[in-house]
N, C-alpha and C positions, 0 to 999 in steps of 0.2 A: 344527430351525428350518425354517419354511416359506419358500418362495421369496419371498413378499411381504415378510416380515420381513428376509430376507437383502438384498433390494433396498434397503430403507430403511437398513440398516446400511452397505451399500456406498456409498450416497450420502453418509452421514454421514462416513465415512472420507475420501471424495474432497473434501468440503468442508473438512475439517480439514487435509488433507495436500496438497491441490492436484491429486493424481492417485492412481490405484490401479494395481497390477500383478496380473496373473493369478496368478503364483506366490505372492505374499504373501496374496492373498485366499483361495486354495485352502488355504494353511496355517492361516489364521485360522479359517476355517469348517469345516475338516476335510472338504472335498469335492474332487471331481476338477477338474483343469484344464478339462476340457470343460464341466463344470457352470458354472464361473465365466465361461468364454467366452460361454456361452449367456446368462447373467445380463447381462453387459456389452452383448451384442448387443441384448437386449430393452430395456435402459435407454437405449441409443443410439437405438433405434427410437422411443422415447418422448421423445427429445431432452433427456434428463436428463443424459447424459454423451456425450462424443465418443470413439470408439475411436481408439487409437493403437497402434503396435507394442508388444505385450507387456502392454497394459492399456487404460486410459481416463483422460481428463481432464475437468475441468469444461467445459461447452460454451462456445464463443466466442459472441459476440453483439453487438448494438448497444445493449443496455440492461444496466445494472449490477444486481447482486443487492441485496436490501433492506439498509438501513443497519444495523438491529439485528442481522441475520444476519452482516453483515460484522464487526461488533464481536466476535461470538463466535468467528469463524474464526481459528485460529492465535493465540489470545489469549496463550499463554505466549511464543510467538516475538515478538509485538508488544511484550510487556513487556520482554524482554531487549534488543530493538532500541532501544526508547525509553530504557532505562536507559543504554545505551552512548552514545547520541546526546546525551542530556542532560549526560553527563559531559564532553563536548567543548565545552559552552557555558559560558563564563566569566561570573562575576558582573560586572555592569556592562555587559553586551552589549546591543545592539539586535538583536532577533530577530523573524523572521516565521515563523508557523506557519500552514499552510494547511489546507484541508479534508481530512479523512481520519481513520479510526479510529486509525491509528498515530501521527499527529501529536497526537491527543488523548492518547494514552498518553505521548508526550514531555512534554506539558504537565503531566501528573501528576507527572513526575519533575523538574519545575522549581519545585515548590512551596517547596523549601528554598533556592533561589537568591535572591540579593540584588541589588537595584538593576538589574534587567532592565527594558528597555522592550520589551514584547511587542506586536507588531502582528499582527492576525489577521483573516481573513474567515470564521472558524469560530465560530459562536455557542457551541458546546460548549466549545471551547478558552477563549473569553472567560469562560465561567462557571467553568471549572476555575481559571484564573489569578486570578479574583477572590478566591480564598482565600489568595493570596500577598500579604500586607500590605506586603512589602518591595520590591515591584516594581510597575511601571505597565503597564496594559493599554490598548491602543487598538484599537477595532473599525473596520474600513474603511468600513462601510456598503455598500449595494448591494441588489440584488434578493434577497430571502430565498428559498432553496430549502427548502421545508418538510420534505422527505424526510430531510435530514441536517443542517439548521441552517447550511448554507453560504450565504455572501453572494457573489454573482457579478454580472457585467455591467459596464457602463461606469463607474459610480460607484466600484466596487471597484478597477478598474484605475487610474483617475485618482488615487485616494487612495494606492495603492501607489507611484505614480510621484513622490510628494512625498518619498520616503524613500530612504536608502541604508543597507541593513541590514548589520550585521557578519556575521550568519549567518541563513540561511533554511533551513527544514526543510519539504520537500514530500513528498507521496505521489503515487502513480499507481495506475491500475486494472490496468495490465498493463505488463510489461517484455519487449520483443522481444529475441530472441537477437542481433539486429543492434545492440542498444544503444539503441533508441528507447523513450522513455517514452510510454505510450498512455493515453487516457482516453475517456469516453463523451460528455461535455458540452462543446460547442464554447466556450460562455461560460466554463466553468471552466478550460478550456485557455488561454484568453486571459489569465486571472488568473495562472495558473501561469507563463506566459511573462514576464509583467511582474515577477513575484517574482524569477525567475532574473536578469533584466536589472538589477534594483536591489539585488543582493546581492554583497558581497565574497566570501563563501563560501556555497555552496549544497549541501545534503546531501539525498539521497533516502533515505527510510526505506521499505523494501519487504521483506516476508517472501517465502519461497521460492515461495509459490503464485502470485505475480504472473508468474512465468516460465511457468506453465501456462495462463495466460489470454490473451485477446485483447480489444482494444477498437479502435474505428474511427478515433479522432482522435489525431494525433501532437502531443505537447507539445514535445519537444526530444530531442536525443541526450544520452547520458550524458557525452559529452566536454564538454558545456556546464557540468557540475557539478564540484564539488570532490571528492565521494566519495559512497558509498552504504553504508548500514548494512543488513545482511541476516543471515539466520540459517542459510544453507546456501551452500556453494561454488557459484559460477556455473559454467555449462557451459564447457568449455575455450576455445571460440571467443570467448565474451563475456569471459571472464577475461583472455585475451590482448589483446583490444581495449582493455579498461580499463587494462591495463599499458602499452600503446602510447600511450594518451591521457594517462597520468599521473593517472587517476582512482583514488582510494584505495577499496578494497573492505574494509570492516570487518566481519568475521564475529563474531557474538555467540554466547554459549553457548546 
């Protein structure tokens, strides 16, 4: 395997798993630790990865990765998270689903639910829920963000403030070890804050890669939420904080 092909495969692994380690990559490719360290250094020099102790992670930044690519990342984890989250939503509930590929997956698992009122600022979610003939779907309105079908801005916020949801399901671009939910778009963050404020219960759906990423805008702290659905244990510090806050951490298969 040539170095260029190895670099592409390393990036693919990082995108699927959120991070890579020197030891694991050396075993996968059958090369020395020094070779992998050199690969990671070169990828970091090209700003494709960020070096951390023992490996590398996807780079932090002020812009998110493309939406179609985000759909593909950790698809199996998102499916298991979505299935578990949907199981917590009772028939007859009022539900908000916001922007995000994992919230779209939740919508897919609500198609057999009955008598839901689903409010969303996600055109993709609205399209999915349109196939549930036994539930009602309301779209907030707002400025359309063409990159992902999200509706943001003042109109979206004001619409959300007209409701009190039984359950809301939100995503984030990154989750800090301190327990802060982070995102890239200030207008989207304003919508997320309104959702949290208008919900009796609010759940975060976030796969493990969100802990390896960073984003510049703070949405809220996890202690503002009811719980979080994720596919891997939190770092001990964050797990203890969630326990102290009474925030349920639901680990999926």
